[in-house]
N, C-alpha and C positions, 0 to 999 in steps of 0.2 A: 606700186600701182597709184596713179594720180587720178583723183576724182575731180572732174571739172564742175563748173557752176551749172552747166546744163544738166549734168547727171543728178546733181542735188535737187534741181527744180523738178526733174522727172520723178525722182523718188517721192517728193512731197505730193505730186499730182497722183501718183499711184496710191499712196497712203490715203489721200483724200477720198478716192473712190471706194477703197476698202472700208474706210471709216463710215461712209454713207450706208454701206450694206450692213455694217454692225449696228447701225441705229435702228433698223427696221426688220431685218431678215429674221425668220424663225430660228430658234435655238440661239443664234449668235447675239440677238438683242435681248436675251433673257436677263431680267434684273437679278435673278438668283446667282448669276455669274459675276464675280467682283469686277469692277471697272478696270483695275490694274491688270487682271488676267486678260480681259478683252483687248485692252490697249497693247499688251505684249503680243497677243496673237495677231492683231492687225499689223503691228510693226514687223513681226516675223514673216507674215505673208508678203508684205510689201518688199522686204529685203529679198525674199525668194523670187519675186517677179521682177526685180529691179532691172537686171540685165537680160531678161528673157522676152518681155512683152515689147511689141513695137511702139514707137513714140511718134508724135506728130512732127512733121517736118519743120513746123514753125512753133517753137515753144515760146511762152511769154517772156519778154525781155524787160518789161517795166513792172514796178510794184502793183499798180492798179490792174494791169493785165493778168498778173500772177494771182491776185486776189480773186478776180472774176473767174479765172480758170479753176482755182481750187473750189469755189462755190459751185461751179458747174459740175465738177467731178463728184463732189459730195451729193449733189442733187441726183446725178445719174445713179450712183450707188444706192441712194435712198429709194429711187424708183424701182430698181431691180429687187431690193428687199421688200418693198411694198407689194409688188406683184406676187411674190411668193407668200407673203404673210396674209394676204386677203383670203387665201384658201384655208388657212388655219382659223381665221376669224369666222369663216363659214361653218367650220366644225364646231366652234364654240357656240355660234348662234343656234346650231341644231340642238346642242345640249340645253340651251335656254328654252327652246320650244318644248323639248321633252319635259323639263322641269315644270313649265307652265301647265302642261297637260296632266302631269302626275300630282300636281298640288304641292310641289316642293320649291316653288319659286321664292317662298319667304325664307327658306333656309339657305343663307348665303355665307360665303367665306372670302377672305382677302386672298387675291391671287398675286403672288410676288412677281410673276412674269409680266403682267399688264399693269400692276400697281393699282388695281381696281377691285371692286367687290363683284364676284360672279356666283352663280348658283352651283350647287353640288354636282349635278349631272353635267353641267356645262364644263366644270373643271375636270371631271372624269373623262369626258369625251376629248377634251383638248389634250390631256396628258396621254391618252391612248393614241391619239393622232401623232403626238410628238414621238412616242416610242416607235410607232410604225415608220415615221419619217426617218428616224435614225436606223431602223432595221433594214430598210430598203435603200440605204445609202443616199438619202435625199440631201444630206449635207455635202456629200461628194458632188452631187449634181449642181448644188448651189455654187460651190467653189469652181467647178468646171465652167459654169455660166459666167462667173467673174473673170476667169482667164480668157474665155472667148470674147468677152466684151472688149478687152483691150485689142483683140485682133480685128473686130468689126469697127470699133471706135477707139483709135489710139489715144493714149493719155495726152492731154493738151489740145485735142481737136475741138473746134467750135461745135457746140451742141445746142440745138433748138428744142428745149424741153417742153415748150408750150405750143407745139404744133398740134394740128387737129387729129392726127393719127393716134398720138399718145392719149389725148383726151377721150377719144372714142373707145380705145382699148380699156382704159380705166373705168369708164362708164359701163362697158359691157361686162367687165369683171365684177362690178358692183351688183349688176343684175344676176349674174351667175352665182354670186355668193348666196343670195337668198334661195335660188333654185337648188343649190347644193344642200343648204341647210334644211329645206323642206324634204328633199329626197332622203337625207340621212335620218330625219325624225319621223318619216312616214310610218315605219312599223309600230312605233310607240303611239303615235297619234291614232292610227287605225285601231290598235288594241284598246285604247282608252275610249274611243268612240263606240266600239262594240259594248264595252262595259257600261257606258252611259245609256246606251240604247236598252240594255238589259235592265238597268236600274229603273229606267222609265216605265218599262212593262211591269216590273215588280211594284212600283208605286201605284200603278193603276189597279193591279190585281189585289194587292194587300196594302192599303193606305196607312195602316198602323205601323208599317216598317219604316224606320227613319233611314231612308236611302242616302240622305245627305251625309250623315255621320258615317254610314257604312262605306260610302265612296272614299272618304278620307283614309280609311284603313286598307281598302282594296286597291285603289289606283296606284300607289307607290309600288306595291308588290307586283302588279301586272306590268308596270313600266319596266321594272328591273328584269322581270322574266322576258319581256319582249326584247330588251337590250341584250340580254345574254344569248337568246336564240338567234338574234340577227348579228352577233359579233363577227362571224366569218364574212358576211356581206359587208360589214363595216370595214374590216381590214382590207378586203379587195377594193372597195370604193376609195378608201383613203390612199391606197397604193396607186390607183389610177390618178388621183389628184396630184401626187408627186410627179408623175410623168407629165401631167398637164402643166405643172409649174415650169418644167423645162421648156415646153412649147411656148408658154407666155413670155419667158425670158427672150427667146428667139424673136418673137413678134415685136417685143419692145425694142430690141436692138435694131431690128430692121426698120422700125418706125423712126428711130432717132438717127439712123445713118444718113 
C-alpha cells in the first residue's frame, strides 16, 4: 500500500479537528487524564477515520495554506467541544449557586478538571453530571457528532468561523447556561428561602434566639436534604441536556456549512 502526500495531509487535518475537540470537550479535556493518553486516543481516532471520512476536493498544496487549514480544523473542533462543555459549566454554576445559598461558598477545593478552585457542592454536581453523561452514552454522542462533522464539512474545506450565526448561537448558549443553572438550583434556593423566612419570624417572636448562628447550622443540612430529594429530577434534567448537546452540535455544523 502506497500512502500519497495528499493522504498524509488529510490525516493531519483530521487529527487537527480531533485535537481541537480534545482541548475543550467534556471528559476528553479532563486534566486528570494524562496528556500521553489523550494524544494516543486522538491519534487512534484519526487513524480510524483516515480512509472513511470524506475530504475536500481541494486540499492545501502550500505550507501557508496547510497551516491555515490546520488552524481552521483545530478551531472547528474547539467550537464543537465548547458547545458541549457550556452545558457542564451550567451544572457547575448551579452548584456554585447552591453553595452560596447554603453558606458553603467559603469551603472550596482544587478541581483537577478545570485547574481552578471551586466549591464543594459545585464539584459534587459537576461529577454527578459527568457520571450521568457517561451513563447515557454522551461520549458516544460526542464522537458521533465528530464523525458527522466530516460529512457536513469535509476535512480541508474553507470554514468561516466568525460568521454571525455562530456568534448568535454562542451568545444564546451563554444565556441558556444561566437559565439552566438557576433551574437546577431552584429546589435548594426555595428551601433556603423558606428557612430564612421562618428564621425571620422566629427573630421577631423571640429576639433572644440567635437566628444568625442557627442558620449556619441548619442551612447546609436543608440544602443537602433538598439536593437528595431532587436527585431524580436532576438526573432527568441532565439527561435532557445531553440530548440538547447533540442538537447544538447540529446547529453549529449547519451554521458553519
